[in-house]
C-alpha positions as CSV (number, residue, x, y, z in Angstrom):
1,M,86.5,-40.2,-16.3
2,D,85.3,-39.8,-12.8
3,D,86.3,-36.6,-10.9
4,Y,85.8,-38.1,-7.5
5,D,88.3,-37.2,-4.7
6,P,88.0,-39.2,-1.5
7,N,89.4,-36.2,0.5
8,S,86.6,-33.9,-0.7
9,I,83.3,-33.5,1.0
10,L,79.9,-32.6,-0.6
11,I,78.7,-29.0,-0.7
12,E,75.8,-30.0,1.6
13,D,78.2,-31.6,4.2
14,A,80.5,-28.6,4.1
15,L,77.5,-26.3,4.8
16,A,76.4,-28.6,7.7
17,K,79.8,-28.4,9.3
18,I,79.9,-24.6,8.9
19,K,76.5,-24.2,10.4
20,K,77.5,-26.4,13.4
21,L,80.5,-24.2,14.2
22,T,78.9,-20.8,13.5
23,K,77.2,-19.1,16.4
24,K,75.1,-15.9,16.1
25,I,76.7,-12.7,17.2
26,S,75.0,-11.8,20.5
27,T,76.4,-8.4,21.2
28,Y,74.7,-5.2,20.3
29,E,75.2,-1.5,19.8
30,Y,73.0,1.6,19.5
31,V,72.9,3.4,16.2
32,N,71.2,6.6,15.2
33,L,67.9,6.0,13.4
34,I,69.2,7.8,10.3
35,D,72.0,5.3,10.1
36,S,70.0,2.2,10.8
37,H,68.9,1.0,7.3
38,D,69.6,-2.7,6.7
39,R,70.7,-3.3,10.4
40,T,69.2,-6.2,12.4
41,V,67.0,-5.3,15.4
42,F,68.4,-6.8,18.6
43,E,65.2,-6.9,20.6
44,N,61.5,-6.3,20.2
45,I,60.7,-2.6,20.0
46,K,57.4,-1.5,21.6
47,S,55.4,1.6,20.7
48,K,55.5,4.6,23.1
49,L,52.9,6.9,21.5
50,K,49.5,6.7,19.8
51,V,49.7,7.2,16.0
52,P,48.1,9.5,15.2
53,N,48.3,11.1,18.6
54,Y,45.2,13.2,18.1
55,D,41.9,12.9,16.1
56,N,42.4,14.5,12.7
57,S,40.9,15.0,9.3
58,A,41.6,12.5,6.5
59,M,40.5,15.1,3.9
60,D,40.4,18.8,3.0
61,G,36.9,19.9,3.9
62,Y,34.6,21.1,6.7
63,A,34.3,19.7,10.2
64,L,31.0,19.8,12.1
65,N,28.7,18.0,14.3
66,I,26.4,15.7,12.4
67,Q,23.4,17.0,14.4
68,S,23.7,20.3,12.5
69,L,22.6,18.4,9.4
70,A,19.3,17.2,10.8
71,N,17.1,19.9,9.4
72,N,19.5,22.3,7.8
73,K,22.4,22.0,5.3
74,N,23.3,25.6,5.3
75,L,26.2,26.1,7.7
76,K,28.3,29.1,8.9
77,I,32.1,28.9,8.7
78,I,33.5,30.2,12.0
79,G,37.2,29.4,11.6
80,I,39.9,27.1,10.2
81,S,42.0,24.2,11.5
82,L,45.4,23.8,9.8
83,A,47.9,21.1,10.2
84,G,50.0,22.3,13.1
85,S,47.7,25.2,13.9
86,P,44.4,23.8,15.3
87,F,41.1,25.7,15.7
88,K,40.6,26.4,19.5
89,G,37.1,27.8,19.6
90,K,33.7,26.1,20.3
91,I,31.3,25.0,17.6
92,K,27.6,25.7,18.0
93,K,24.6,24.3,16.1
94,N,24.7,25.0,12.3
95,E,28.3,26.0,12.4
96,C,31.4,24.4,10.9
97,V,35.2,24.8,10.6
98,K,37.2,24.7,7.5
99,I,39.8,21.9,8.0
100,M,42.9,20.6,6.1
101,T,44.2,17.1,5.9
102,G,46.0,16.1,9.0
103,A,44.7,19.0,11.1
104,V,43.3,18.5,14.6
105,L,39.6,17.8,14.6
106,P,37.9,20.6,16.6
107,K,36.1,19.7,19.9
108,D,32.5,18.5,19.5
109,C,33.0,17.7,15.7
110,N,32.2,14.1,14.6
111,I,32.2,14.3,10.8
112,V,34.2,15.9,8.0
113,I,32.6,16.7,4.7
114,M,34.9,16.8,1.7
115,K,35.3,20.2,0.0
116,E,34.1,18.6,-3.2
117,E,30.7,17.9,-1.6
118,I,29.8,21.5,-0.7
119,S,28.8,24.7,-2.4
120,K,29.8,28.1,-1.2
121,L,27.1,30.7,-0.7
122,N,29.7,33.4,0.3
123,N,32.8,33.6,2.3
124,D,31.0,32.7,5.5
125,N,28.4,30.1,4.5
126,I,28.3,26.8,2.8
127,I,25.7,24.3,1.6
128,I,26.2,20.6,2.0
129,N,25.4,18.8,-1.3
130,S,26.1,15.2,-0.3
131,K,23.1,13.1,0.6
132,N,25.1,10.2,1.9
133,V,26.8,11.3,5.1
134,K,27.7,9.1,8.1
135,I,29.0,10.0,11.5
136,Y,32.8,9.8,11.9
137,Q,33.4,9.8,8.1
138,N,36.8,11.2,6.9
139,I,38.2,11.2,10.5
140,R,41.4,9.5,11.6
141,F,41.2,8.7,15.3
142,A,44.0,8.8,17.8
143,G,45.7,5.4,18.1
144,E,44.0,4.2,14.9
145,D,47.4,3.2,13.4
146,I,49.4,2.4,16.5
147,K,48.4,2.0,20.1
148,P,51.0,2.4,23.0
149,N,52.9,-0.5,24.4
150,K,52.4,-2.8,21.4
151,V,55.3,-4.7,19.6
152,L,56.1,-2.4,16.8
153,I,59.1,-4.2,15.3
154,K,60.2,-7.7,16.2
155,K,63.7,-8.9,17.1
156,F,65.8,-9.9,14.0
157,H,63.8,-7.6,11.7
158,I,66.0,-6.0,9.0
159,I,65.3,-2.3,9.2
160,N,64.1,-0.9,5.9
161,S,62.8,2.5,4.8
162,S,59.3,1.9,6.1
163,S,60.4,0.7,9.5
164,M,62.6,3.7,9.8
165,G,59.6,5.9,9.2
166,L,57.6,3.9,11.7
167,L,60.2,4.3,14.4
168,A,60.5,8.0,13.7
169,S,56.7,8.4,14.2
170,Q,57.4,7.2,17.7
171,G,60.1,9.7,18.4
172,I,62.7,7.0,18.5
173,S,66.1,8.4,17.5
174,K,68.4,5.5,18.4
175,V,67.9,1.8,17.7
176,K,69.4,-1.2,19.5
177,V,70.9,-3.5,16.8
178,F,73.2,-6.4,16.5
179,K,76.8,-5.4,16.0
180,K,78.0,-5.6,12.4
181,I,79.9,-8.7,11.4
182,K,83.6,-7.9,11.1
183,V,85.5,-9.6,8.2
184,S,89.2,-9.4,7.7
185,F,90.9,-10.7,4.5
186,F,94.3,-10.9,2.9
187,T,95.6,-12.2,-0.3
188,S,98.8,-14.3,-0.6
189,G,101.4,-15.5,-3.1
190,D,104.7,-14.3,-4.3
191,E,103.4,-14.3,-7.8
192,V,100.9,-11.5,-6.9
193,V,101.7,-7.8,-7.7
194,P,99.7,-4.7,-6.6
195,V,97.6,-3.1,-9.4
196,D,99.6,0.1,-9.3
197,K,102.9,-1.7,-10.0
198,K,104.4,-2.7,-13.3
199,L,103.7,-6.4,-14.0
200,P,106.8,-8.5,-14.5
201,Y,106.7,-11.6,-16.7
202,G,105.3,-14.6,-14.7
203,K,103.4,-12.4,-12.2
204,V,99.7,-11.5,-11.9
205,H,97.9,-8.4,-10.6
206,D,96.1,-8.8,-7.2
207,S,92.6,-9.0,-8.6
208,N,91.3,-11.1,-5.7
209,R,91.7,-8.2,-3.3
210,F,89.3,-6.1,-5.3
211,T,86.9,-8.9,-6.0
212,L,86.6,-9.6,-2.2
213,T,86.3,-6.0,-1.4
214,G,83.3,-5.6,-3.7
215,M,81.6,-8.8,-2.6
216,L,81.9,-8.0,1.1
217,A,80.8,-4.3,0.6
218,K,77.5,-5.4,-0.8
219,H,76.4,-7.0,2.5
220,N,76.6,-4.2,5.0
221,I,79.5,-5.5,7.1
222,D,82.7,-4.0,8.5
223,V,85.5,-5.0,6.2
224,I,89.2,-5.0,7.3
225,D,91.7,-5.2,4.4
226,L,94.9,-6.7,5.7
227,G,96.7,-6.4,2.4
228,H,98.9,-9.0,0.9
229,A,101.0,-11.8,2.6
230,K,104.2,-13.1,1.1
231,D,104.7,-16.8,0.8
232,N,106.4,-17.3,4.1
233,I,105.1,-18.6,7.4
234,R,106.0,-15.6,9.4
235,D,104.2,-13.1,7.2
236,I,101.1,-15.3,7.0
237,K,101.0,-15.9,10.8
238,D,101.2,-12.1,11.5
239,K,98.2,-11.5,9.3
240,F,96.2,-14.2,11.1
241,K,97.2,-12.8,14.6
242,I,95.9,-9.4,13.6
243,A,92.7,-10.8,12.1
244,V,91.8,-12.9,15.2
245,K,92.0,-9.8,17.4
246,K,89.8,-7.7,15.1
247,S,87.3,-9.9,13.3
248,D,84.6,-12.5,13.4
249,I,85.7,-14.1,10.1
250,V,89.1,-14.1,8.4
251,I,89.4,-14.9,4.7
252,S,92.6,-15.7,2.8
253,T,93.0,-16.4,-0.9
254,G,95.6,-18.7,-2.3
255,G,98.0,-21.1,-0.5
256,V,95.5,-23.9,0.4
257,S,96.4,-26.5,-2.2
258,V,99.2,-29.0,-2.1
259,G,102.1,-26.9,-3.5
260,D,105.5,-26.6,-1.8
261,A,104.8,-22.9,-1.0
262,D,101.2,-23.3,0.2
263,Y,101.6,-22.4,3.9
264,I,98.1,-21.3,4.9
265,K,96.8,-24.7,6.2
266,D,100.0,-25.2,8.2
267,V,99.8,-21.8,9.9
268,V,96.1,-22.2,10.7
269,K,96.8,-25.7,12.2
270,S,99.5,-24.1,14.4
271,L,97.1,-21.4,15.7
272,G,93.7,-23.2,15.6
273,N,92.2,-26.1,13.6
274,I,91.2,-27.0,10.1
275,N,87.7,-28.7,9.8
276,F,87.9,-29.5,6.1
277,W,90.0,-28.4,3.2
278,K,88.5,-29.9,0.1
279,V,85.0,-29.6,-1.3
280,A,83.6,-31.6,-4.2
281,V,82.8,-28.6,-6.4
282,K,84.3,-27.1,-9.5
283,P,85.7,-24.5,-9.5
284,G,86.7,-24.3,-5.9
285,R,87.8,-27.7,-4.6
286,P,90.8,-26.5,-2.5
287,L,88.7,-24.7,0.1
288,A,89.8,-24.7,3.7
289,F,87.5,-24.0,6.7
290,G,88.2,-23.9,10.4
291,K,88.6,-21.8,13.5
292,I,91.3,-19.8,15.2
293,K,90.1,-19.2,18.7
294,D,86.6,-17.7,18.2
295,T,87.3,-16.4,14.7
296,I,86.0,-18.4,11.7
297,F,88.6,-19.1,9.0
298,F,88.1,-19.5,5.2
299,G,91.0,-20.3,3.0
300,L,89.7,-19.7,-0.5
301,P,91.5,-20.9,-3.6
302,G,93.8,-18.5,-5.5
303,N,92.0,-18.6,-8.9
304,P,89.7,-15.5,-9.3
305,V,86.6,-17.4,-10.4
306,S,87.0,-20.0,-7.6
307,V,87.2,-17.1,-5.1
308,M,83.8,-15.8,-6.3
309,I,82.2,-19.2,-6.4
310,T,83.4,-20.3,-2.9
311,F,82.4,-16.9,-1.4
312,L,78.9,-17.3,-2.8
313,L,78.5,-20.9,-1.7
314,F,80.2,-20.9,1.7
315,V,81.3,-17.5,3.0
316,L,78.1,-15.6,2.4
317,P,75.9,-18.1,4.3
318,T,78.3,-17.9,7.2
319,I,78.0,-14.1,7.3
320,Y,74.3,-14.4,7.4
321,L,74.3,-17.1,10.1
322,L,76.5,-14.9,12.3
323,A,74.2,-12.0,11.8
324,G,71.1,-14.1,12.7
325,K,69.7,-13.5,9.2
326,S,68.1,-16.1,7.0
327,Y,70.0,-17.0,3.8
328,E,68.8,-19.0,0.9
329,L,70.5,-19.3,-2.4
330,V,67.6,-19.2,-4.8
331,T,67.7,-21.3,-7.9
332,D,65.5,-21.3,-11.0
333,E,64.9,-23.9,-13.7
334,A,66.1,-23.3,-17.2
335,I,66.2,-25.2,-20.5
336,L,69.7,-25.9,-22.0
337,L,70.4,-24.4,-25.4
338,S,73.4,-26.6,-26.0
339,N,75.3,-29.7,-24.7
340,L,77.5,-29.4,-21.6
341,K,80.5,-31.5,-20.7
342,K,81.1,-32.6,-17.1
343,R,82.7,-35.5,-15.3
344,Q,80.9,-37.2,-12.5
345,G,82.4,-37.0,-9.0
346,R,81.9,-33.4,-8.0
347,A,79.3,-30.7,-8.5
348,E,80.0,-28.0,-11.1
349,L,78.9,-24.4,-11.5
350,Q,79.4,-23.3,-15.0
351,R,79.1,-19.7,-16.0
352,G,76.1,-19.1,-18.3
353,I,73.7,-16.5,-19.8
354,Y,70.0,-16.9,-19.3
355,T,67.2,-15.4,-21.2
356,M,63.4,-15.5,-20.8
357,K,60.9,-16.4,-23.5
358,N,57.2,-17.3,-23.1
359,N,57.7,-17.2,-19.3
360,K,60.4,-19.9,-19.5
361,Y,64.2,-19.5,-18.8
362,F,66.7,-20.7,-21.4
363,V,70.4,-20.8,-20.7
364,K,73.6,-21.2,-22.6
365,T,77.3,-21.4,-21.5
366,V,79.6,-18.4,-21.9
367,G,82.2,-20.7,-23.3
368,E,85.6,-21.5,-21.6
369,Q,85.1,-22.5,-18.0
370,G,88.6,-22.3,-16.6
371,S,88.9,-21.1,-13.0
372,G,91.3,-18.3,-14.0
373,I,89.0,-16.8,-16.7
374,L,87.6,-13.9,-14.7
375,S,86.1,-12.3,-17.8
376,S,83.6,-15.1,-18.0
377,M,82.1,-14.1,-14.6
378,N,81.7,-10.6,-15.9
379,N,80.1,-11.8,-19.1
380,A,77.8,-14.3,-17.4
381,N,74.5,-13.5,-15.6
382,C,74.0,-16.9,-14.0
383,L,75.7,-20.0,-12.8
384,I,74.5,-23.4,-14.2
385,Y,74.4,-25.9,-11.3
386,L,75.3,-29.5,-12.3
387,P,75.1,-32.0,-9.4
388,V,77.8,-34.5,-8.4
389,E,76.2,-37.5,-10.0
390,K,75.5,-35.7,-13.3
391,G,77.7,-36.4,-16.3
392,K,77.1,-34.9,-19.7
393,S,74.0,-32.6,-20.0
394,N,72.2,-32.4,-23.4
395,K,70.4,-29.7,-25.2
396,N,66.8,-29.2,-23.9
397,D,67.7,-30.8,-20.5
398,V,66.3,-28.8,-17.6
399,V,69.0,-27.5,-15.2
400,K,69.1,-25.3,-12.2
401,I,70.6,-21.8,-12.5
402,I,71.7,-19.3,-9.9
403,K,71.4,-15.6,-10.7
404,F,74.6,-14.9,-8.8
405,K,74.9,-11.2,-9.4
406,N,72.0,-10.8,-7.0
407,Y,74.3,-11.9,-4.2
408,I,77.9,-10.8,-5.2
């Protein structure tokens, strides 16, 4: 049988509509450099200082003027230059200074001989053993790494550990970054019970609250947990009004299908607009998307697996778009180890387990694919993507897989 629903739109069309309505956050804030990891740079950052800011030794050894080696390789040691404690005297012909890595190169010196290339005659004299010496060897010159007033880090760069070190080398203690995306969420449904309460017959624990918390926390955003809404218009409307004041995105779970007590769509329509509310994907068809004033709205299904799938496919790309980051859901090709059932008419993401052998991926299903079977997401390490037009897939067919745990 065909699984086509004329009210559903394709995944690609849904993403196109989302992209059209999603505008990058253009406000900024300053954060301390120590807290800047994984934040997005708001504008080009230029260098202020030379790095290194003085000529220094790249090796432990002896600094001298190469002219002293013209006729004599027996040199007198007249002092030492340490990192942070430079030698301040003058060097004459046939003299040298013991020097440590990173220490200031003494004035009039233009070569450093590694300590492995000398022999000591006594505490005050050395002999140079190396025959292959060149002027400026083993010297790091001021500005060799970074010159002043050059673009050090570009706008939209995601700060990592190396860029933090780079900024620190310039004495930059605060960084101008895009403000974090703020995401509010709440769960809904009179059948839902908090995890710390006894579970009556016919009720379910609020697992979606914890699933959403975990998925959102992975992506360095500000998360606002609005708790749980009862199945009544007043309670749901109150949640949305709070979310619109506080957040860039608001997510609800449950209440977006066609049941008598599914009020989410009606409330959103009264406060803003619904752009679409069905997507041709399994699990996750009852997905609502729209805007309430400037806040983006996602009404995710109530089933736990559907929440995770729709978050991966639609919410996460929106978070990245708002933050000005690039987002690409990476797929790999794998060979099926068994037959898969599917009806044409909507795309399907089945939970699977992939393995690698001889540089090839192989994949098998975890078994039952119901949208309420949350244990299957925990047991799987990938999603098997089956396109809209695809029907049954056979053993040894090549399919696309998504290693979803990299994202959520």
